[in-house]
A tleap script that builds the chain and sets N, CA, C and O, in Angstrom:
source leaprc.protein.ff14SB
mol = sequence {
  NMET PRO GLU ILE HIE LEU TYR GLU TYR ALA
  VAL ILE ARG VAL VAL PRO ARG VAL GLU ARG
  GLU GLU PHE ILE ASN VAL GLY LEU ILE LEU
  PHE CYS LYS LYS GLU ASN PHE ILE LYS VAL
  LEU PHE SER VAL ASP GLU ASN LYS LEU ARG
  ALA PHE CYS SER GLU LEU ASP LEU ASP GLN
  VAL ASN LEU ASN LEU LYS SER LEU GLU LYS
  ILE ALA ASN GLY GLU GLU SER GLY GLY PRO
  ILE ALA MET LEU ASP LEU PRO SER ARG PHE
  ARG TRP LEU THR ALA VAL ARG SER SER SER
  ILE GLN THR SER ARG PRO HIE PRO GLY LEU
  CYS LYS ASN LEU GLU ASP THR THR GLU ARG
  LEU PHE CYS GLU LEU VAL CLEU
}
set mol.1.N position { 0.846 -1.188 0.000 }
set mol.1.CA position { 0.000 0.000 0.000 }
set mol.1.C position { 0.891 1.250 0.000 }
set mol.1.O position { 1.775 1.374 0.847 }
set mol.2.N position { 0.667 2.172 -0.936 }
set mol.2.CA position { 1.511 3.382 -1.010 }
set mol.2.C position { 1.373 4.241 0.250 }
set mol.2.O position { 0.300 4.366 0.841 }
set mol.3.N position { 2.496 4.818 0.626 }
set mol.3.CA position { 2.513 5.698 1.788 }
set mol.3.C position { 1.823 7.026 1.463 }
set mol.3.O position { 1.948 7.554 0.358 }
set mol.4.N position { 1.102 7.546 2.438 }
set mol.4.CA position { 0.446 8.849 2.298 }
set mol.4.C position { 1.372 9.912 2.890 }
set mol.4.O position { 1.881 9.754 4.000 }
set mol.5.N position { 1.584 10.986 2.147 }
set mol.5.CA position { 2.481 12.068 2.565 }
set mol.5.C position { 1.673 13.306 2.954 }
set mol.5.O position { 0.770 13.727 2.231 }
set mol.6.N position { 2.010 13.869 4.093 }
set mol.6.CA position { 1.476 15.166 4.497 }
set mol.6.C position { 2.401 16.221 3.901 }
set mol.6.O position { 3.613 16.173 4.108 }
set mol.7.N position { 1.838 17.168 3.168 }
set mol.7.CA position { 2.651 18.210 2.539 }
set mol.7.C position { 2.022 19.570 2.797 }
set mol.7.O position { 0.878 19.683 3.236 }
set mol.8.N position { 2.812 20.595 2.508 }
set mol.8.CA position { 2.328 21.972 2.517 }
set mol.8.C position { 2.727 22.600 1.196 }
set mol.8.O position { 3.769 22.274 0.628 }
set mol.9.N position { 1.887 23.504 0.713 }
set mol.9.CA position { 2.246 24.226 -0.505 }
set mol.9.C position { 1.819 25.681 -0.379 }
set mol.9.O position { 0.927 26.034 0.392 }
set mol.10.N position { 2.491 26.505 -1.165 }
set mol.10.CA position { 2.127 27.921 -1.263 }
set mol.10.C position { 2.269 28.332 -2.720 }
set mol.10.O position { 3.130 27.834 -3.444 }
set mol.11.N position { 1.411 29.245 -3.129 }
set mol.11.CA position { 1.443 29.769 -4.492 }
set mol.11.C position { 2.326 31.015 -4.504 }
set mol.11.O position { 2.205 31.878 -3.635 }
set mol.12.N position { 3.209 31.100 -5.489 }
set mol.12.CA position { 4.065 32.278 -5.656 }
set mol.12.C position { 3.322 33.259 -6.556 }
set mol.12.O position { 2.784 32.888 -7.599 }
set mol.13.N position { 3.307 34.512 -6.130 }
set mol.13.CA position { 2.557 35.555 -6.855 }
set mol.13.C position { 3.447 36.740 -7.193 }
set mol.13.O position { 4.362 37.087 -6.445 }
set mol.14.N position { 3.162 37.344 -8.323 }
set mol.14.CA position { 3.765 38.640 -8.649 }
set mol.14.C position { 2.711 39.691 -8.322 }
set mol.14.O position { 1.572 39.633 -8.786 }
set mol.15.N position { 3.131 40.650 -7.509 }
set mol.15.CA position { 2.252 41.738 -7.057 }
set mol.15.C position { 2.891 43.047 -7.533 }
set mol.15.O position { 3.665 43.659 -6.797 }
set mol.16.N position { 2.573 43.476 -8.751 }
set mol.16.CA position { 3.251 44.652 -9.317 }
set mol.16.C position { 3.078 45.925 -8.492 }
set mol.16.O position { 4.022 46.698 -8.335 }
set mol.17.N position { 1.894 46.139 -7.975 }
set mol.17.CA position { 1.625 47.330 -7.156 }
set mol.17.C position { 1.101 46.840 -5.811 }
set mol.17.O position { -0.088 46.566 -5.649 }
set mol.18.N position { 2.008 46.738 -4.859 }
set mol.18.CA position { 1.686 46.154 -3.567 }
set mol.18.C position { 0.490 46.843 -2.914 }
set mol.18.O position { -0.337 46.192 -2.275 }
set mol.19.N position { 0.405 48.148 -3.076 }
set mol.19.CA position { -0.687 48.901 -2.441 }
set mol.19.C position { -2.060 48.520 -2.987 }
set mol.19.O position { -3.071 48.723 -2.314 }
set mol.20.N position { -2.104 47.969 -4.204 }
set mol.20.CA position { -3.390 47.576 -4.803 }
set mol.20.C position { -3.772 46.138 -4.466 }
set mol.20.O position { -4.929 45.749 -4.624 }
set mol.21.N position { -2.810 45.351 -4.005 }
set mol.21.CA position { -3.018 43.956 -3.614 }
set mol.21.C position { -3.552 43.087 -4.756 }
set mol.21.O position { -4.240 42.097 -4.511 }
set mol.22.N position { -3.240 43.450 -5.992 }
set mol.22.CA position { -3.603 42.635 -7.146 }
set mol.22.C position { -2.394 41.774 -7.499 }
set mol.22.O position { -1.252 42.220 -7.391 }
set mol.23.N position { -2.650 40.547 -7.918 }
set mol.23.CA position { -1.525 39.657 -8.196 }
set mol.23.C position { -1.857 38.677 -9.315 }
set mol.23.O position { -3.014 38.479 -9.684 }
set mol.24.N position { -0.785 38.069 -9.841 }
set mol.24.CA position { -0.881 36.998 -10.823 }
set mol.24.C position { -0.054 35.834 -10.290 }
set mol.24.O position { 1.101 36.013 -9.904 }
set mol.25.N position { -0.644 34.648 -10.269 }
set mol.25.CA position { 0.078 33.452 -9.834 }
set mol.25.C position { 1.130 33.077 -10.871 }
set mol.25.O position { 0.838 32.984 -12.063 }
set mol.26.N position { 2.356 32.864 -10.403 }
set mol.26.CA position { 3.445 32.507 -11.316 }
set mol.26.C position { 4.191 31.243 -10.898 }
set mol.26.O position { 4.999 30.727 -11.669 }
set mol.27.N position { 3.937 30.739 -9.703 }
set mol.27.CA position { 4.704 29.574 -9.268 }
set mol.27.C position { 4.094 28.869 -8.083 }
set mol.27.O position { 3.045 29.256 -7.566 }
set mol.28.N position { 4.786 27.817 -7.664 }
set mol.28.CA position { 4.330 26.983 -6.569 }
set mol.28.C position { 5.534 26.459 -5.800 }
set mol.28.O position { 6.567 26.135 -6.386 }
set mol.29.N position { 5.390 26.381 -4.481 }
set mol.29.CA position { 6.382 25.746 -3.621 }
set mol.29.C position { 5.657 24.610 -2.908 }
set mol.29.O position { 4.621 24.834 -2.283 }
set mol.30.N position { 6.189 23.397 -2.995 }
set mol.30.CA position { 5.611 22.275 -2.272 }
set mol.30.C position { 6.682 21.684 -1.364 }
set mol.30.O position { 7.827 21.502 -1.778 }
set mol.31.N position { 6.302 21.383 -0.115 }
set mol.31.CA position { 7.233 20.951 0.921 }
set mol.31.C position { 6.655 19.775 1.700 }
set mol.31.O position { 5.479 19.779 2.064 }
set mol.32.N position { 7.487 18.772 1.950 }
set mol.32.CA position { 7.112 17.644 2.808 }
set mol.32.C position { 8.286 17.376 3.739 }
set mol.32.O position { 9.333 16.895 3.305 }
set mol.33.N position { 8.112 17.685 5.010 }
set mol.33.CA position { 9.192 17.531 5.984 }
set mol.33.C position { 9.635 16.069 6.110 }
set mol.33.O position { 10.831 15.782 6.084 }
set mol.34.N position { 8.682 15.149 6.245 }
set mol.34.CA position { 9.014 13.742 6.464 }
set mol.34.C position { 9.859 13.160 5.335 }
set mol.34.O position { 10.755 12.352 5.580 }
set mol.35.N position { 9.577 13.567 4.111 }
set mol.35.CA position { 10.311 13.052 2.951 }
set mol.35.C position { 11.494 13.938 2.554 }
set mol.35.O position { 12.171 13.675 1.561 }
set mol.36.N position { 11.734 14.996 3.345 }
set mol.36.CA position { 12.828 15.929 3.035 }
set mol.36.C position { 12.714 16.423 1.586 }
set mol.36.O position { 13.682 16.404 0.826 }
set mol.37.N position { 11.502 16.864 1.230 }
set mol.37.CA position { 11.167 17.238 -0.154 }
set mol.37.C position { 10.754 18.698 -0.205 }
set mol.37.O position { 9.938 19.162 0.591 }
set mol.38.N position { 11.332 19.405 -1.152 }
set mol.38.CA position { 10.864 20.758 -1.468 }
set mol.38.C position { 11.086 20.968 -2.957 }
set mol.38.O position { 12.104 20.557 -3.513 }
set mol.39.N position { 10.127 21.607 -3.583 }
set mol.39.CA position { 10.249 21.881 -5.017 }
set mol.39.C position { 9.588 23.207 -5.330 }
set mol.39.O position { 8.501 23.509 -4.838 }
set mol.40.N position { 10.254 23.987 -6.149 }
set mol.40.CA position { 9.720 25.248 -6.652 }
set mol.40.C position { 9.561 25.121 -8.160 }
set mol.40.O position { 10.498 24.753 -8.868 }
set mol.41.N position { 8.376 25.425 -8.631 }
set mol.41.CA position { 8.111 25.504 -10.068 }
set mol.41.C position { 7.570 26.901 -10.354 }
set mol.41.O position { 6.798 27.444 -9.564 }
set mol.42.N position { 7.975 27.479 -11.477 }
set mol.42.CA position { 7.416 28.767 -11.858 }
set mol.42.C position { 7.394 28.905 -13.364 }
set mol.42.O position { 8.169 28.274 -14.084 }
set mol.43.N position { 6.486 29.745 -13.818 }
set mol.43.CA position { 6.342 30.044 -15.232 }
set mol.43.C position { 5.852 31.486 -15.344 }
set mol.43.O position { 4.812 31.850 -14.795 }
set mol.44.N position { 6.611 32.283 -16.054 }
set mol.44.CA position { 6.267 33.698 -16.202 }
set mol.44.C position { 5.658 33.927 -17.579 }
set mol.44.O position { 6.336 33.779 -18.596 }
set mol.45.N position { 4.399 34.281 -17.610 }
set mol.45.CA position { 3.720 34.650 -18.849 }
set mol.45.C position { 3.958 36.150 -19.032 }
set mol.45.O position { 3.220 36.976 -18.495 }
set mol.46.N position { 4.985 36.484 -19.787 }
set mol.46.CA position { 5.400 37.884 -19.915 }
set mol.46.C position { 4.309 38.757 -20.517 }
set mol.46.O position { 4.144 39.903 -20.100 }
set mol.47.N position { 3.566 38.247 -21.482 }
set mol.47.CA position { 2.490 39.042 -22.088 }
set mol.47.C position { 1.407 39.365 -21.057 }
set mol.47.O position { 0.904 40.487 -21.005 }
set mol.48.N position { 1.059 38.384 -20.251 }
set mol.48.CA position { 0.045 38.584 -19.217 }
set mol.48.C position { 0.521 39.614 -18.190 }
set mol.48.O position { -0.237 40.501 -17.798 }
set mol.49.N position { 1.779 39.494 -17.758 }
set mol.49.CA position { 2.311 40.441 -16.781 }
set mol.49.C position { 2.435 41.847 -17.358 }
set mol.49.O position { 2.167 42.830 -16.667 }
set mol.50.N position { 2.841 41.943 -18.621 }
set mol.50.CA position { 2.939 43.266 -19.266 }
set mol.50.C position { 1.561 43.922 -19.382 }
set mol.50.O position { 1.421 45.129 -19.188 }
set mol.51.N position { 0.555 43.120 -19.698 }
set mol.51.CA position { -0.810 43.658 -19.793 }
set mol.51.C position { -1.296 44.122 -18.417 }
set mol.51.O position { -2.049 45.090 -18.307 }
set mol.52.N position { -0.864 43.434 -17.396 }
set mol.52.CA position { -1.260 43.749 -16.024 }
set mol.52.C position { -0.523 44.975 -15.503 }
set mol.52.O position { -1.097 45.796 -14.788 }
set mol.53.N position { 0.755 45.095 -15.865 }
set mol.53.CA position { 1.581 46.211 -15.400 }
set mol.53.C position { 2.724 46.421 -16.386 }
set mol.53.O position { 3.727 45.708 -16.343 }
set mol.54.N position { 2.572 47.388 -17.263 }
set mol.54.CA position { 3.536 47.593 -18.353 }
set mol.54.C position { 4.931 47.998 -17.882 }
set mol.54.O position { 5.910 47.739 -18.582 }
set mol.55.N position { 5.042 48.628 -16.713 }
set mol.55.CA position { 6.366 49.074 -16.259 }
set mol.55.C position { 7.102 48.048 -15.394 }
set mol.55.O position { 8.172 48.352 -14.866 }
set mol.56.N position { 6.560 46.858 -15.241 }
set mol.56.CA position { 7.180 45.815 -14.435 }
set mol.56.C position { 8.492 45.352 -15.066 }
set mol.56.O position { 8.546 45.117 -16.273 }
set mol.57.N position { 9.536 45.219 -14.273 }
set mol.57.CA position { 10.841 44.755 -14.731 }
set mol.57.C position { 10.829 43.222 -14.758 }
set mol.57.O position { 11.073 42.578 -13.738 }
set mol.58.N position { 10.548 42.652 -15.913 }
set mol.58.CA position { 10.408 41.201 -16.036 }
set mol.58.C position { 11.723 40.472 -15.825 }
set mol.58.O position { 11.723 39.343 -15.335 }
set mol.59.N position { 12.846 41.091 -16.182 }
set mol.59.CA position { 14.144 40.463 -15.918 }
set mol.59.C position { 14.356 40.303 -14.415 }
set mol.59.O position { 14.859 39.275 -13.962 }
set mol.60.N position { 13.975 41.312 -13.649 }
set mol.60.CA position { 14.115 41.242 -12.198 }
set mol.60.C position { 13.167 40.209 -11.609 }
set mol.60.O position { 13.536 39.492 -10.679 }
set mol.61.N position { 11.961 40.125 -12.133 }
set mol.61.CA position { 11.004 39.111 -11.670 }
set mol.61.C position { 11.594 37.718 -11.872 }
set mol.61.O position { 11.576 36.898 -10.954 }
set mol.62.N position { 12.112 37.448 -13.060 }
set mol.62.CA position { 12.717 36.140 -13.341 }
set mol.62.C position { 13.913 35.862 -12.445 }
set mol.62.O position { 14.081 34.741 -11.964 }
set mol.63.N position { 14.739 36.863 -12.218 }
set mol.63.CA position { 15.896 36.719 -11.338 }
set mol.63.C position { 15.462 36.382 -9.910 }
set mol.63.O position { 16.054 35.516 -9.266 }
set mol.64.N position { 14.434 37.065 -9.420 }
set mol.64.CA position { 13.930 36.807 -8.075 }
set mol.64.C position { 13.342 35.399 -7.965 }
set mol.64.O position { 13.547 34.716 -6.961 }
set mol.65.N position { 12.623 34.972 -8.980 }
set mol.65.CA position { 12.050 33.622 -8.958 }
set mol.65.C position { 13.144 32.558 -8.991 }
set mol.65.O position { 13.034 31.537 -8.311 }
set mol.66.N position { 14.178 32.783 -9.761 }
set mol.66.CA position { 15.311 31.841 -9.780 }
set mol.66.C position { 16.005 31.804 -8.427 }
set mol.66.O position { 16.499 30.756 -8.012 }
set mol.67.N position { 16.045 32.937 -7.739 }
set mol.67.CA position { 16.624 32.969 -6.385 }
set mol.67.C position { 15.805 32.117 -5.425 }
set mol.67.O position { 16.371 31.409 -4.591 }
set mol.68.N position { 14.478 32.176 -5.534 }
set mol.68.CA position { 13.628 31.334 -4.690 }
set mol.68.C position { 13.921 29.856 -4.942 }
set mol.68.O position { 13.982 29.057 -4.008 }
set mol.69.N position { 14.099 29.510 -6.192 }
set mol.69.CA position { 14.408 28.128 -6.559 }
set mol.69.C position { 15.761 27.695 -5.977 }
set mol.69.O position { 15.890 26.583 -5.466 }
set mol.70.N position { 16.754 28.567 -6.054 }
set mol.70.CA position { 18.080 28.261 -5.495 }
set mol.70.C position { 18.009 28.065 -3.985 }
set mol.70.O position { 18.649 27.165 -3.441 }
set mol.71.N position { 17.235 28.902 -3.313 }
set mol.71.CA position { 17.077 28.775 -1.865 }
set mol.71.C position { 16.405 27.440 -1.538 }
set mol.71.O position { 16.869 26.712 -0.661 }
set mol.72.N position { 15.327 27.122 -2.231 }
set mol.72.CA position { 14.620 25.861 -1.990 }
set mol.72.C position { 15.547 24.667 -2.188 }
set mol.72.O position { 15.511 23.717 -1.406 }
set mol.73.N position { 16.372 24.709 -3.224 }
set mol.73.CA position { 17.260 23.603 -3.549 }
set mol.73.C position { 18.509 23.554 -2.676 }
set mol.73.O position { 19.293 22.609 -2.766 }
set mol.74.N position { 18.697 24.563 -1.835 }
set mol.74.CA position { 19.874 24.582 -0.971 }
set mol.74.C position { 21.166 24.840 -1.718 }
set mol.74.O position { 22.234 24.407 -1.284 }
set mol.75.N position { 21.079 25.544 -2.844 }
set mol.75.CA position { 22.278 25.845 -3.633 }
set mol.75.C position { 23.099 26.928 -2.941 }
set mol.75.O position { 22.548 27.897 -2.418 }
set mol.76.N position { 24.392 26.760 -2.940 }
set mol.76.CA position { 25.283 27.726 -2.304 }
set mol.76.C position { 25.084 29.129 -2.869 }
set mol.76.O position { 25.186 30.116 -2.139 }
set mol.77.N position { 24.801 29.220 -4.169 }
set mol.77.CA position { 24.590 30.525 -4.799 }
set mol.77.C position { 23.285 31.184 -4.337 }
set mol.77.O position { 23.020 32.337 -4.678 }
set mol.78.N position { 22.471 30.458 -3.562 }
set mol.78.CA position { 21.242 31.010 -3.001 }
set mol.78.C position { 21.469 31.832 -1.751 }
set mol.78.O position { 20.524 32.394 -1.198 }
set mol.79.N position { 22.720 31.911 -1.295 }
set mol.79.CA position { 23.051 32.730 -0.132 }
set mol.79.C position { 22.853 31.993 1.182 }
set mol.79.O position { 22.611 30.786 1.197 }
set mol.80.N position { 22.958 32.732 2.296 }
set mol.80.CA position { 22.906 32.094 3.620 }
set mol.80.C position { 21.574 31.410 3.928 }
set mol.80.O position { 21.555 30.410 4.646 }
set mol.81.N position { 20.475 31.918 3.407 }
set mol.81.CA position { 19.169 31.292 3.665 }
set mol.81.C position { 19.137 29.884 3.059 }
set mol.81.O position { 18.536 28.974 3.629 }
set mol.82.N position { 19.778 29.712 1.915 }
set mol.82.CA position { 19.807 28.411 1.246 }
set mol.82.C position { 20.582 27.369 2.046 }
set mol.82.O position { 20.455 26.173 1.782 }
set mol.83.N position { 21.377 27.798 3.011 }
set mol.83.CA position { 22.159 26.877 3.821 }
set mol.83.C position { 21.400 26.400 5.069 }
set mol.83.O position { 21.886 25.540 5.803 }
set mol.84.N position { 20.223 26.957 5.299 }
set mol.84.CA position { 19.411 26.526 6.437 }
set mol.84.C position { 18.828 25.145 6.173 }
set mol.84.O position { 18.856 24.661 5.042 }
set mol.85.N position { 18.296 24.507 7.224 }
set mol.85.CA position { 17.644 23.212 7.024 }
set mol.85.C position { 16.368 23.410 6.192 }
set mol.85.O position { 15.869 24.526 6.046 }
set mol.86.N position { 15.864 22.309 5.658 }
set mol.86.CA position { 14.735 22.369 4.731 }
set mol.86.C position { 13.496 23.049 5.308 }
set mol.86.O position { 12.936 23.922 4.645 }
set mol.87.N position { 13.037 22.689 6.522 }
set mol.87.CA position { 11.856 23.380 7.058 }
set mol.87.C position { 12.072 24.886 7.221 }
set mol.87.O position { 11.159 25.673 6.972 }
set mol.88.N position { 13.263 25.284 7.633 }
set mol.88.CA position { 13.549 26.721 7.788 }
set mol.88.C position { 13.524 27.431 6.445 }
set mol.88.O position { 13.051 28.564 6.353 }
set mol.89.N position { 14.027 26.779 5.400 }
set mol.89.CA position { 13.988 27.387 4.063 }
set mol.89.C position { 12.546 27.563 3.611 }
set mol.89.O position { 12.194 28.609 3.065 }
set mol.90.N position { 11.702 26.548 3.831 }
set mol.90.CA position { 10.295 26.668 3.431 }
set mol.90.C position { 9.622 27.799 4.199 }
set mol.90.O position { 8.884 28.587 3.607 }
set mol.91.N position { 9.858 27.893 5.487 }
set mol.91.CA position { 9.246 28.959 6.294 }
set mol.91.C position { 9.729 30.326 5.817 }
set mol.91.O position { 8.943 31.272 5.773 }
set mol.92.N position { 10.997 30.445 5.461 }
set mol.92.CA position { 11.509 31.730 4.965 }
set mol.92.C position { 10.857 32.060 3.618 }
set mol.92.O position { 10.442 33.196 3.387 }
set mol.93.N position { 10.768 31.068 2.736 }
set mol.93.CA position { 10.182 31.300 1.413 }
set mol.93.C position { 8.720 31.723 1.507 }
set mol.93.O position { 8.241 32.486 0.668 }
set mol.94.N position { 8.012 31.237 2.516 }
set mol.94.CA position { 6.579 31.524 2.624 }
set mol.94.C position { 6.265 32.593 3.669 }
set mol.94.O position { 5.098 32.817 3.991 }
set mol.95.N position { 7.287 33.250 4.196 }
set mol.95.CA position { 7.057 34.325 5.174 }
set mol.95.C position { 6.310 35.481 4.516 }
set mol.95.O position { 6.511 35.775 3.338 }
set mol.96.N position { 5.451 36.128 5.288 }
set mol.96.CA position { 4.690 37.275 4.783 }
set mol.96.C position { 5.663 38.417 4.498 }
set mol.96.O position { 6.502 38.755 5.334 }
set mol.97.N position { 5.542 38.999 3.321 }
set mol.97.CA position { 6.384 40.142 2.964 }
set mol.97.C position { 5.590 41.060 2.048 }
set mol.97.O position { 4.643 40.634 1.386 }
set mol.98.N position { 5.983 42.299 2.021 }
set mol.98.CA position { 5.301 43.262 1.149 }
set mol.98.C position { 6.260 43.699 0.051 }
set mol.98.O position { 6.715 44.842 0.014 }
set mol.99.N position { 6.549 42.769 -0.832 }
set mol.99.CA position { 7.384 43.056 -1.993 }
set mol.99.C position { 6.613 42.624 -3.236 }
set mol.99.O position { 5.475 42.166 -3.134 }
set mol.100.N position { 7.215 42.763 -4.385 }
set mol.100.CA position { 6.497 42.427 -5.616 }
set mol.100.C position { 6.413 40.916 -5.865 }
set mol.100.O position { 5.626 40.475 -6.703 }
set mol.101.N position { 7.213 40.120 -5.148 }
set mol.101.CA position { 7.087 38.663 -5.203 }
set mol.101.C position { 6.631 38.217 -3.817 }
set mol.101.O position { 7.321 38.455 -2.826 }
set mol.102.N position { 5.471 37.572 -3.749 }
set mol.102.CA position { 4.909 37.123 -2.479 }
set mol.102.C position { 4.407 35.693 -2.644 }
set mol.102.O position { 4.323 35.168 -3.754 }
set mol.103.N position { 4.076 35.079 -1.514 }
set mol.103.CA position { 3.451 33.762 -1.566 }
set mol.103.C position { 2.120 33.807 -0.822 }
set mol.103.O position { 1.886 34.659 0.035 }
set mol.104.N position { 1.272 32.874 -1.177 }
set mol.104.CA position { 0.040 32.694 -0.413 }
set mol.104.C position { 0.418 32.126 0.949 }
set mol.104.O position { 1.567 31.749 1.182 }
set mol.105.N position { -0.543 32.072 1.825 }
set mol.105.CA position { -0.310 31.353 3.072 }
set mol.105.C position { -0.168 29.876 2.730 }
set mol.105.O position { -0.793 29.409 1.778 }
set mol.106.N position { 0.636 29.131 3.478 }
set mol.106.CA position { 0.770 27.693 3.195 }
set mol.106.C position { -0.552 26.953 3.433 }
set mol.106.O position { -1.317 27.275 4.342 }
set mol.107.N position { -0.783 25.969 2.597 }
set mol.107.CA position { -1.970 25.119 2.686 }
set mol.107.C position { -1.510 23.667 2.832 }
set mol.107.O position { -0.544 23.270 2.180 }
set mol.108.N position { -2.176 22.866 3.669 }
set mol.108.CA position { -1.783 21.471 3.826 }
set mol.108.C position { -2.529 20.558 2.853 }
set mol.108.O position { -3.552 20.927 2.276 }
set mol.109.N position { -1.983 19.368 2.696 }
set mol.109.CA position { -2.648 18.366 1.882 }
set mol.109.C position { -2.050 16.995 2.131 }
set mol.109.O position { -1.025 16.864 2.800 }
set mol.110.N position { -2.693 15.984 1.594 }
set mol.110.CA position { -2.214 14.599 1.663 }
set mol.110.C position { -2.126 14.055 0.246 }
set mol.110.O position { -2.987 14.334 -0.588 }
set mol.111.N position { -1.079 13.276 -0.024 }
set mol.111.CA position { -0.940 12.679 -1.355 }
set mol.111.C position { -0.112 11.408 -1.272 }
set mol.111.O position { 0.517 11.117 -0.255 }
set mol.112.N position { -0.129 10.664 -2.362 }
set mol.112.CA position { 0.693 9.457 -2.465 }
set mol.112.C position { 1.987 9.720 -3.223 }
set mol.112.O position { 2.977 9.016 -3.023 }
set mol.113.N position { 1.986 10.737 -4.099 }
set mol.113.CA position { 3.163 11.019 -4.919 }
set mol.113.C position { 3.422 12.530 -4.918 }
set mol.113.O position { 2.632 13.307 -5.455 }
set mol.114.N position { 4.528 12.927 -4.314 }
set mol.114.CA position { 4.836 14.359 -4.163 }
set mol.114.C position { 5.122 15.037 -5.505 }
set mol.114.O position { 4.672 16.159 -5.739 }
set mol.115.N position { 5.857 14.372 -6.375 }
set mol.115.CA position { 6.173 14.953 -7.697 }
set mol.115.C position { 4.899 15.178 -8.501 }
set mol.115.O position { 4.697 16.254 -9.064 }
set mol.116.N position { 4.037 14.161 -8.555 }
set mol.116.CA position { 2.785 14.280 -9.310 }
set mol.116.C position { 1.890 15.372 -8.731 }
set mol.116.O position { 1.255 16.121 -9.473 }
set mol.117.N position { 1.846 15.455 -7.417 }
set mol.117.CA position { 1.013 16.468 -6.762 }
set mol.117.C position { 1.544 17.865 -7.041 }
set mol.117.O position { 0.767 18.795 -7.259 }
set mol.118.N position { 2.864 18.017 -7.035 }
set mol.118.CA position { 3.463 19.314 -7.358 }
set mol.118.C position { 3.064 19.743 -8.760 }
set mol.118.O position { 2.641 20.880 -8.968 }
set mol.119.N position { 3.197 18.846 -9.711 }
set mol.119.CA position { 2.840 19.143 -11.108 }
set mol.119.C position { 1.350 19.463 -11.248 }
set mol.119.O position { 0.977 20.403 -11.950 }
set mol.120.N position { 0.502 18.678 -10.578 }
set mol.120.CA position { -0.947 18.887 -10.679 }
set mol.120.C position { -1.338 20.247 -10.113 }
set mol.120.O position { -2.090 20.992 -10.742 }
set mol.121.N position { -0.829 20.572 -8.926 }
set mol.121.CA position { -1.163 21.862 -8.315 }
set mol.121.C position { -0.631 23.025 -9.160 }
set mol.121.O position { -1.301 24.046 -9.314 }
set mol.122.N position { 0.572 22.859 -9.701 }
set mol.122.CA position { 1.160 23.896 -10.553 }
set mol.122.C position { 0.265 24.138 -11.771 }
set mol.122.O position { 0.000 25.285 -12.128 }
set mol.123.N position { -0.194 23.072 -12.400 }
set mol.123.CA position { -1.078 23.225 -13.566 }
set mol.123.C position { -2.406 23.856 -13.184 }
set mol.123.O position { -2.909 24.713 -13.910 }
set mol.124.N position { -2.984 23.450 -12.061 }
set mol.124.CA position { -4.286 23.978 -11.626 }
set mol.124.C position { -4.216 25.431 -11.185 }
set mol.124.O position { -5.119 26.211 -11.486 }
set mol.125.N position { -3.162 25.804 -10.480 }
set mol.125.CA position { -3.121 27.117 -9.828 }
set mol.125.C position { -2.308 28.163 -10.567 }
set mol.125.O position { -2.459 29.358 -10.309 }
set mol.126.N position { -1.449 27.734 -11.482 }
set mol.126.CA position { -0.564 28.688 -12.160 }
set mol.126.C position { -0.777 28.720 -13.665 }
set mol.126.O position { -0.971 29.791 -14.240 }
set mol.127.N position { -0.742 27.564 -14.305 }
set mol.127.CA position { -0.805 27.558 -15.776 }
set mol.127.C position { -2.197 27.782 -16.311 }
set mol.127.O position { -2.396 27.801 -17.525 }
savepdb mol mol.pdb
quit
């Protein structure tokens, strides 16, 4: 019988004008402490973001999203936060902040396959 995994996920959002609280979903972070699993997926629809906010620096958005991925993966180039343990990295990635890249509050779930669930949630919530 396949093992059931308790996971948490958060949606990554671009918030071009923080004061307006309008956003577009661009990515997903999924974390499972027991399986030592974390994954960041993102996709930037540049036309959609330009239509939403023409003055948005898309190169900076992509750079920031790649930084989130490096932190999640524990890459040395991700800086000191990337060197923290996995749960601490997830908590840092999902901390409330008022910048142009934000995450939703974490949501829990149960699944049998973490990779498949990450892909499914990414398709449902971002693409």
